[in-house]
NUVOTOR-980825 format. One record per residue (C-alpha): residue number from 1; x, y, z. Coordinates in steps of 0.5 Angstrom, whole numbers, plus 500, padded with zeros to 3 digits. Example, Ala and Ser with C-alpha at 12.3 -4.5 7.8 and 13.67 -1.06 7.14 Angstrom:
# NUVOTOR-980825
<zapa num="1" px="525" py="491" pz="516"/>
<zapa num="2" px="527" py="498" pz="514"/>
This chain:
# NUVOTOR-980825
<zapa num="1" px="500" py="500" pz="500"/>
<zapa num="2" px="502" py="507" pz="499"/>
<zapa num="3" px="506" py="510" pz="504"/>
<zapa num="4" px="503" py="516" pz="507"/>
<zapa num="5" px="504" py="521" pz="513"/>
<zapa num="6" px="499" py="521" pz="518"/>
<zapa num="7" px="500" py="528" pz="520"/>
<zapa num="8" px="499" py="530" pz="513"/>
<zapa num="9" px="493" py="526" pz="513"/>
<zapa num="10" px="490" py="530" pz="519"/>
<zapa num="11" px="493" py="537" pz="517"/>
<zapa num="12" px="490" py="536" pz="510"/>
<zapa num="13" px="483" py="534" pz="513"/>
<zapa num="14" px="483" py="540" pz="517"/>
<zapa num="15" px="485" py="545" pz="512"/>
<zapa num="16" px="480" py="542" pz="507"/>
<zapa num="17" px="474" py="541" pz="512"/>
<zapa num="18" px="474" py="534" pz="511"/>
<zapa num="19" px="474" py="533" pz="504"/>
<zapa num="20" px="481" py="530" pz="504"/>
<zapa num="21" px="479" py="525" pz="509"/>
<zapa num="22" px="474" py="522" pz="504"/>
<zapa num="23" px="479" py="522" pz="499"/>
<zapa num="24" px="484" py="519" pz="503"/>
<zapa num="25" px="479" py="513" pz="505"/>
<zapa num="26" px="477" py="512" pz="498"/>
<zapa num="27" px="484" py="512" pz="496"/>
<zapa num="28" px="486" py="507" pz="501"/>
<zapa num="29" px="479" py="503" pz="500"/>
<zapa num="30" px="482" py="502" pz="492"/>
<zapa num="31" px="488" py="500" pz="495"/>
<zapa num="32" px="485" py="495" pz="500"/>
<zapa num="33" px="480" py="492" pz="494"/>
<zapa num="34" px="487" py="491" pz="489"/>
<zapa num="35" px="489" py="487" pz="495"/>
<zapa num="36" px="483" py="482" pz="495"/>
<zapa num="37" px="479" py="486" pz="500"/>
<zapa num="38" px="471" py="487" pz="499"/>
<zapa num="39" px="470" py="494" pz="500"/>
<zapa num="40" px="464" py="497" pz="497"/>
<zapa num="41" px="464" py="503" pz="493"/>
<zapa num="42" px="466" py="510" pz="496"/>
<zapa num="43" px="459" py="514" pz="495"/>
<zapa num="44" px="456" py="509" pz="500"/>
<zapa num="45" px="459" py="513" pz="505"/>
<zapa num="46" px="454" py="519" pz="503"/>
<zapa num="47" px="448" py="515" pz="504"/>
<zapa num="48" px="446" py="515" pz="512"/>
<zapa num="49" px="444" py="508" pz="513"/>
<zapa num="50" px="449" py="505" pz="508"/>
<zapa num="51" px="455" py="509" pz="511"/>
<zapa num="52" px="455" py="504" pz="517"/>
<zapa num="53" px="455" py="498" pz="513"/>
<zapa num="54" px="461" py="502" pz="509"/>
<zapa num="55" px="465" py="503" pz="515"/>
<zapa num="56" px="464" py="496" pz="517"/>
<zapa num="57" px="466" py="493" pz="511"/>
<zapa num="58" px="472" py="498" pz="510"/>
<zapa num="59" px="474" py="496" pz="517"/>
<zapa num="60" px="474" py="489" pz="516"/>
<zapa num="61" px="478" py="490" pz="510"/>
<zapa num="62" px="483" py="494" pz="514"/>
<zapa num="63" px="483" py="488" pz="518"/>
<zapa num="64" px="484" py="483" pz="512"/>
<zapa num="65" px="490" py="487" pz="509"/>
<zapa num="66" px="494" py="488" pz="515"/>
<zapa num="67" px="493" py="481" pz="517"/>
<zapa num="68" px="490" py="482" pz="524"/>
<zapa num="69" px="494" py="488" pz="526"/>
<zapa num="70" px="488" py="492" pz="526"/>
<zapa num="71" px="482" py="490" pz="529"/>
<zapa num="72" px="475" py="491" pz="525"/>
<zapa num="73" px="471" py="493" pz="531"/>
<zapa num="74" px="477" py="498" pz="533"/>
<zapa num="75" px="477" py="501" pz="526"/>
<zapa num="76" px="470" py="502" pz="526"/>
<zapa num="77" px="469" py="505" pz="533"/>
<zapa num="78" px="475" py="510" pz="531"/>
<zapa num="79" px="472" py="512" pz="524"/>
<zapa num="80" px="465" py="513" pz="528"/>
<zapa num="81" px="467" py="517" pz="534"/>
<zapa num="82" px="474" py="520" pz="532"/>
<zapa num="83" px="473" py="521" pz="524"/>
<zapa num="84" px="479" py="524" pz="521"/>
<zapa num="85" px="483" py="523" pz="527"/>
<zapa num="86" px="482" py="515" pz="526"/>
<zapa num="87" px="487" py="516" pz="520"/>
<zapa num="88" px="492" py="518" pz="524"/>
<zapa num="89" px="492" py="512" pz="528"/>
<zapa num="90" px="490" py="507" pz="522"/>
<zapa num="91" px="495" py="510" pz="517"/>
<zapa num="92" px="502" py="507" pz="521"/>
<zapa num="93" px="499" py="500" pz="520"/>
<zapa num="94" px="498" py="501" pz="513"/>
<zapa num="95" px="505" py="504" pz="512"/>
<zapa num="96" px="507" py="497" pz="515"/>
<zapa num="97" px="504" py="493" pz="509"/>
<zapa num="98" px="508" py="492" pz="503"/>
């Protein structure tokens, strides 16, 4: 997976009022999909009911791609409660995936 700085992700997320965070989630989702994980299309995140399912599937894909280094439940909770700050905590594990 592409190496990204967690600090840069958070700063760009704040500067762009969250738009970069959506772009980051889309890019990482595409990378996870390329590694065989099942990630629904990113546009699902803008539909109120589907966004829960999308975040859960994204979290499961994160667990699969990192070989269990990230827990799907933890990633889901981070995405739900911390939003853009979740990228700061999750991206270092993605950086370890080659």
